[in-house]
Every structure is written in structure tokens, then in C-alpha cells.
mmCIF file of the N, C-alpha and C atoms, coordinates in Angstrom:
data_MODEL
# 
_entry.id   MODEL 
# 
loop_
_atom_site.group_PDB 
_atom_site.id 
_atom_site.type_symbol 
_atom_site.label_atom_id 
_atom_site.label_alt_id 
_atom_site.label_comp_id 
_atom_site.label_asym_id 
_atom_site.label_entity_id 
_atom_site.label_seq_id 
_atom_site.pdbx_PDB_ins_code 
_atom_site.Cartn_x 
_atom_site.Cartn_y 
_atom_site.Cartn_z 
_atom_site.occupancy 
_atom_site.B_iso_or_equiv 
_atom_site.pdbx_formal_charge 
_atom_site.auth_seq_id 
_atom_site.auth_comp_id 
_atom_site.auth_asym_id 
_atom_site.auth_atom_id 
_atom_site.pdbx_PDB_model_num 
ATOM 1   N N  . MET A 1 1  ? 83.076  -63.297 49.760 1.00 0.00 ? 1  MET A N  1 
ATOM 2   C CA . MET A 1 1  ? 83.327  -62.068 50.522 1.00 0.00 ? 1  MET A CA 1 
ATOM 3   C C  . MET A 1 1  ? 84.694  -62.162 51.227 1.00 0.00 ? 1  MET A C  1 
ATOM 4   N N  . MET A 1 2  ? 84.906  -63.240 51.961 1.00 0.00 ? 2  MET A N  1 
ATOM 5   C CA . MET A 1 2  ? 86.173  -63.383 52.701 1.00 0.00 ? 2  MET A CA 1 
ATOM 6   C C  . MET A 1 2  ? 87.361  -63.447 51.751 1.00 0.00 ? 2  MET A C  1 
ATOM 7   N N  . LYS A 1 3  ? 87.179  -64.100 50.615 1.00 0.00 ? 3  LYS A N  1 
ATOM 8   C CA . LYS A 1 3  ? 88.279  -64.217 49.652 1.00 0.00 ? 3  LYS A CA 1 
ATOM 9   C C  . LYS A 1 3  ? 88.692  -62.836 49.160 1.00 0.00 ? 3  LYS A C  1 
ATOM 10  N N  . ASN A 1 4  ? 87.708  -61.988 48.857 1.00 0.00 ? 4  ASN A N  1 
ATOM 11  C CA . ASN A 1 4  ? 88.011  -60.639 48.387 1.00 0.00 ? 4  ASN A CA 1 
ATOM 12  C C  . ASN A 1 4  ? 88.797  -59.861 49.436 1.00 0.00 ? 4  ASN A C  1 
ATOM 13  N N  . ILE A 1 5  ? 88.412  -59.987 50.684 1.00 0.00 ? 5  ILE A N  1 
ATOM 14  C CA . ILE A 1 5  ? 89.110  -59.269 51.754 1.00 0.00 ? 5  ILE A CA 1 
ATOM 15  C C  . ILE A 1 5  ? 90.541  -59.774 51.856 1.00 0.00 ? 5  ILE A C  1 
ATOM 16  N N  . LYS A 1 6  ? 90.728  -61.093 51.756 1.00 0.00 ? 6  LYS A N  1 
ATOM 17  C CA . LYS A 1 6  ? 92.083  -61.659 51.836 1.00 0.00 ? 6  LYS A CA 1 
ATOM 18  C C  . LYS A 1 6  ? 92.945  -61.124 50.709 1.00 0.00 ? 6  LYS A C  1 
ATOM 19  N N  . ILE A 1 7  ? 92.395  -61.078 49.494 1.00 0.00 ? 7  ILE A N  1 
ATOM 20  C CA . ILE A 1 7  ? 93.147  -60.583 48.342 1.00 0.00 ? 7  ILE A CA 1 
ATOM 21  C C  . ILE A 1 7  ? 93.508  -59.115 48.575 1.00 0.00 ? 7  ILE A C  1 
ATOM 22  N N  . LYS A 1 8  ? 92.559  -58.334 49.080 1.00 0.00 ? 8  LYS A N  1 
ATOM 23  C CA . LYS A 1 8  ? 92.824  -56.920 49.337 1.00 0.00 ? 8  LYS A CA 1 
ATOM 24  C C  . LYS A 1 8  ? 93.941  -56.748 50.358 1.00 0.00 ? 8  LYS A C  1 
ATOM 25  N N  . ILE A 1 9  ? 93.928  -57.564 51.399 1.00 0.00 ? 9  ILE A N  1 
ATOM 26  C CA . ILE A 1 9  ? 94.970  -57.468 52.432 1.00 0.00 ? 9  ILE A CA 1 
ATOM 27  C C  . ILE A 1 9  ? 96.329  -57.818 51.821 1.00 0.00 ? 9  ILE A C  1 
ATOM 28  N N  . GLU A 1 10 ? 96.375  -58.860 50.984 1.00 0.00 ? 10 GLU A N  1 
ATOM 29  C CA . GLU A 1 10 ? 97.638  -59.245 50.340 1.00 0.00 ? 10 GLU A CA 1 
ATOM 30  C C  . GLU A 1 10 ? 98.151  -58.094 49.478 1.00 0.00 ? 10 GLU A C  1 
ATOM 31  N N  . LYS A 1 11 ? 97.258  -57.476 48.712 1.00 0.00 ? 11 LYS A N  1 
ATOM 32  C CA . LYS A 1 11 ? 97.657  -56.350 47.872 1.00 0.00 ? 11 LYS A CA 1 
ATOM 33  C C  . LYS A 1 11 ? 98.152  -55.189 48.720 1.00 0.00 ? 11 LYS A C  1 
ATOM 34  N N  . LEU A 1 12 ? 97.456  -54.925 49.839 1.00 0.00 ? 12 LEU A N  1 
ATOM 35  C CA . LEU A 1 12 ? 97.872  -53.845 50.731 1.00 0.00 ? 12 LEU A CA 1 
ATOM 36  C C  . LEU A 1 12 ? 99.268  -54.110 51.275 1.00 0.00 ? 12 LEU A C  1 
ATOM 37  N N  . LYS A 1 13 ? 99.536  -55.358 51.674 1.00 0.00 ? 13 LYS A N  1 
ATOM 38  C CA . LYS A 1 13 ? 100.861 -55.704 52.189 1.00 0.00 ? 13 LYS A CA 1 
ATOM 39  C C  . LYS A 1 13 ? 101.935 -55.379 51.153 1.00 0.00 ? 13 LYS A C  1 
ATOM 40  N N  . TYR A 1 14 ? 101.601 -55.578 49.870 1.00 0.00 ? 14 TYR A N  1 
ATOM 41  C CA . TYR A 1 14 ? 102.581 -55.328 48.822 1.00 0.00 ? 14 TYR A CA 1 
ATOM 42  C C  . TYR A 1 14 ? 102.702 -53.840 48.501 1.00 0.00 ? 14 TYR A C  1 
ATOM 43  N N  . PHE A 1 15 ? 101.569 -53.162 48.450 1.00 0.00 ? 15 PHE A N  1 
ATOM 44  C CA . PHE A 1 15 ? 101.582 -51.764 48.000 1.00 0.00 ? 15 PHE A CA 1 
ATOM 45  C C  . PHE A 1 15 ? 101.871 -50.766 49.113 1.00 0.00 ? 15 PHE A C  1 
ATOM 46  N N  . PHE A 1 16 ? 101.649 -51.158 50.368 1.00 0.00 ? 16 PHE A N  1 
ATOM 47  C CA . PHE A 1 16 ? 101.748 -50.196 51.478 1.00 0.00 ? 16 PHE A CA 1 
ATOM 48  C C  . PHE A 1 16 ? 103.123 -49.556 51.578 1.00 0.00 ? 16 PHE A C  1 
ATOM 49  N N  . PRO A 1 17 ? 104.242 -50.329 51.504 1.00 0.00 ? 17 PRO A N  1 
ATOM 50  C CA . PRO A 1 17 ? 105.558 -49.693 51.574 1.00 0.00 ? 17 PRO A CA 1 
ATOM 51  C C  . PRO A 1 17 ? 105.784 -48.706 50.437 1.00 0.00 ? 17 PRO A C  1 
ATOM 52  N N  . ILE A 1 18 ? 105.303 -49.058 49.238 1.00 0.00 ? 18 ILE A N  1 
ATOM 53  C CA . ILE A 1 18 ? 105.480 -48.165 48.083 1.00 0.00 ? 18 ILE A CA 1 
ATOM 54  C C  . ILE A 1 18 ? 104.703 -46.874 48.303 1.00 0.00 ? 18 ILE A C  1 
ATOM 55  N N  . ILE A 1 19 ? 103.466 -47.009 48.768 1.00 0.00 ? 19 ILE A N  1 
ATOM 56  C CA . ILE A 1 19 ? 102.633 -45.822 49.023 1.00 0.00 ? 19 ILE A CA 1 
ATOM 57  C C  . ILE A 1 19 ? 103.281 -44.956 50.106 1.00 0.00 ? 19 ILE A C  1 
ATOM 58  N N  . CYS A 1 20 ? 103.805 -45.610 51.155 1.00 0.00 ? 20 CYS A N  1 
ATOM 59  C CA . CYS A 1 20 ? 104.448 -44.849 52.233 1.00 0.00 ? 20 CYS A CA 1 
ATOM 60  C C  . CYS A 1 20 ? 105.624 -44.057 51.691 1.00 0.00 ? 20 CYS A C  1 
ATOM 61  N N  . LYS A 1 21 ? 106.445 -44.686 50.847 1.00 0.00 ? 21 LYS A N  1 
ATOM 62  C CA . LYS A 1 21 ? 107.593 -43.981 50.276 1.00 0.00 ? 21 LYS A CA 1 
ATOM 63  C C  . LYS A 1 21 ? 107.135 -42.795 49.445 1.00 0.00 ? 21 LYS A C  1 
ATOM 64  N N  . MET A 1 22 ? 106.088 -43.010 48.637 1.00 0.00 ? 22 MET A N  1 
ATOM 65  C CA . MET A 1 22 ? 105.590 -41.922 47.780 1.00 0.00 ? 22 MET A CA 1 
ATOM 66  C C  . MET A 1 22 ? 105.072 -40.767 48.620 1.00 0.00 ? 22 MET A C  1 
ATOM 67  N N  . VAL A 1 23 ? 104.317 -41.109 49.680 1.00 0.00 ? 23 VAL A N  1 
ATOM 68  C CA . VAL A 1 23 ? 103.734 -40.055 50.538 1.00 0.00 ? 23 VAL A CA 1 
ATOM 69  C C  . VAL A 1 23 ? 104.851 -39.287 51.233 1.00 0.00 ? 23 VAL A C  1 
ATOM 70  N N  . LYS A 1 24 ? 105.844 -40.010 51.769 1.00 0.00 ? 24 LYS A N  1 
ATOM 71  C CA . LYS A 1 24 ? 106.952 -39.340 52.450 1.00 0.00 ? 24 LYS A CA 1 
ATOM 72  C C  . LYS A 1 24 ? 107.679 -38.425 51.480 1.00 0.00 ? 24 LYS A C  1 
ATOM 73  N N  . PHE A 1 25 ? 107.884 -38.887 50.244 1.00 0.00 ? 25 PHE A N  1 
ATOM 74  C CA . PHE A 1 25 ? 108.578 -38.075 49.255 1.00 0.00 ? 25 PHE A CA 1 
ATOM 75  C C  . PHE A 1 25 ? 107.765 -36.819 48.929 1.00 0.00 ? 25 PHE A C  1 
ATOM 76  N N  . ARG A 1 26 ? 106.447 -36.995 48.792 1.00 0.00 ? 26 ARG A N  1 
ATOM 77  C CA . ARG A 1 26 ? 105.579 -35.853 48.499 1.00 0.00 ? 26 ARG A CA 1 
ATOM 78  C C  . ARG A 1 26 ? 105.663 -34.823 49.620 1.00 0.00 ? 26 ARG A C  1 
ATOM 79  N N  . ILE A 1 27 ? 105.610 -35.291 50.876 1.00 0.00 ? 27 ILE A N  1 
ATOM 80  C CA . ILE A 1 27 ? 105.664 -34.383 52.023 1.00 0.00 ? 27 ILE A CA 1 
ATOM 81  C C  . ILE A 1 27 ? 107.011 -33.660 52.038 1.00 0.00 ? 27 ILE A C  1 
ATOM 82  N N  . LYS A 1 28 ? 108.088 -34.394 51.746 1.00 0.00 ? 28 LYS A N  1 
ATOM 83  C CA . LYS A 1 28 ? 109.415 -33.772 51.717 1.00 0.00 ? 28 LYS A CA 1 
ATOM 84  C C  . LYS A 1 28 ? 109.475 -32.663 50.683 1.00 0.00 ? 28 LYS A C  1 
ATOM 85  N N  . VAL A 1 29 ? 108.984 -32.951 49.478 1.00 0.00 ? 29 VAL A N  1 
ATOM 86  C CA . VAL A 1 29 ? 109.009 -31.946 48.405 1.00 0.00 ? 29 VAL A CA 1 
ATOM 87  C C  . VAL A 1 29 ? 108.174 -30.750 48.808 1.00 0.00 ? 29 VAL A C  1 
ATOM 88  N N  . TRP A 1 30 ? 106.971 -31.025 49.362 1.00 0.00 ? 30 TRP A N  1 
ATOM 89  C CA . TRP A 1 30 ? 106.106 -29.924 49.780 1.00 0.00 ? 30 TRP A CA 1 
ATOM 90  C C  . TRP A 1 30 ? 106.766 -29.111 50.875 1.00 0.00 ? 30 TRP A C  1 
ATOM 91  N N  . TRP A 1 31 ? 107.419 -29.783 51.824 1.00 0.00 ? 31 TRP A N  1 
ATOM 92  C CA . TRP A 1 31 ? 108.067 -29.098 52.936 1.00 0.00 ? 31 TRP A CA 1 
ATOM 93  C C  . TRP A 1 31 ? 109.182 -28.191 52.431 1.00 0.00 ? 31 TRP A C  1 
ATOM 94  N N  . TYR A 1 32 ? 110.008 -28.722 51.504 1.00 0.00 ? 32 TYR A N  1 
ATOM 95  C CA . TYR A 1 32 ? 111.119 -27.912 50.983 1.00 0.00 ? 32 TYR A CA 1 
ATOM 96  C C  . TYR A 1 32 ? 110.601 -26.725 50.191 1.00 0.00 ? 32 TYR A C  1 
ATOM 97  N N  . LYS A 1 33 ? 109.516 -26.922 49.451 1.00 0.00 ? 33 LYS A N  1 
ATOM 98  C CA . LYS A 1 33 ? 108.957 -25.805 48.685 1.00 0.00 ? 33 LYS A CA 1 
ATOM 99  C C  . LYS A 1 33 ? 108.419 -24.735 49.616 1.00 0.00 ? 33 LYS A C  1 
ATOM 100 N N  . LYS A 1 34 ? 107.811 -25.158 50.742 1.00 0.00 ? 34 LYS A N  1 
ATOM 101 C CA . LYS A 1 34 ? 107.177 -24.187 51.631 1.00 0.00 ? 34 LYS A CA 1 
ATOM 102 C C  . LYS A 1 34 ? 108.196 -23.544 52.568 1.00 0.00 ? 34 LYS A C  1 
ATOM 103 N N  . TYR A 1 35 ? 109.101 -24.354 53.121 1.00 0.00 ? 35 TYR A N  1 
ATOM 104 C CA . TYR A 1 35 ? 109.979 -23.856 54.188 1.00 0.00 ? 35 TYR A CA 1 
ATOM 105 C C  . TYR A 1 35 ? 111.449 -23.828 53.815 1.00 0.00 ? 35 TYR A C  1 
ATOM 106 N N  . GLY A 1 36 ? 111.799 -24.444 52.671 1.00 0.00 ? 36 GLY A N  1 
ATOM 107 C CA . GLY A 1 36 ? 113.218 -24.548 52.315 1.00 0.00 ? 36 GLY A CA 1 
ATOM 108 C C  . GLY A 1 36 ? 113.865 -23.198 52.037 1.00 0.00 ? 36 GLY A C  1 
ATOM 109 N N  . ASN A 1 37 ? 113.113 -22.248 51.486 1.00 0.00 ? 37 ASN A N  1 
ATOM 110 C CA . ASN A 1 37 ? 113.694 -20.967 51.096 1.00 0.00 ? 37 ASN A CA 1 
ATOM 111 C C  . ASN A 1 37 ? 113.897 -20.028 52.278 1.00 0.00 ? 37 ASN A C  1 
ATOM 112 N N  . LYS A 1 38 ? 113.222 -20.281 53.382 1.00 0.00 ? 38 LYS A N  1 
ATOM 113 C CA . LYS A 1 38 ? 113.235 -19.329 54.495 1.00 0.00 ? 38 LYS A CA 1 
ATOM 114 C C  . LYS A 1 38 ? 114.454 -19.484 55.384 1.00 0.00 ? 38 LYS A C  1 
ATOM 115 N N  . ARG A 1 39 ? 115.206 -20.578 55.232 1.00 0.00 ? 39 ARG A N  1 
ATOM 116 C CA . ARG A 1 39 ? 116.350 -20.800 56.121 1.00 0.00 ? 39 ARG A CA 1 
ATOM 117 C C  . ARG A 1 39 ? 117.494 -19.892 55.757 1.00 0.00 ? 39 ARG A C  1 
# 
């Protein structure tokens, strides 16, 4: 059980920055699509 949690945490440490970048990019694209034309 503990080993699985440790492996998951290690994977999260590696994937978290990538996921953050993807989410930020998605929000940016969505923001520009929704509000970019109104300026």
C-alpha cells in the first residue's frame, strides 16, 4: 500500500508541471475565444 502511494507521489511530482501548463494553456485559449473578440 505505502509503495503504491510513494510511486503515485513520484509520478505526480513529474506530471504536475506538465498538467499545470496544459491547464493554463486551455484556460488561455478558452479566455481568448470568449473575451478576445470583445475588446
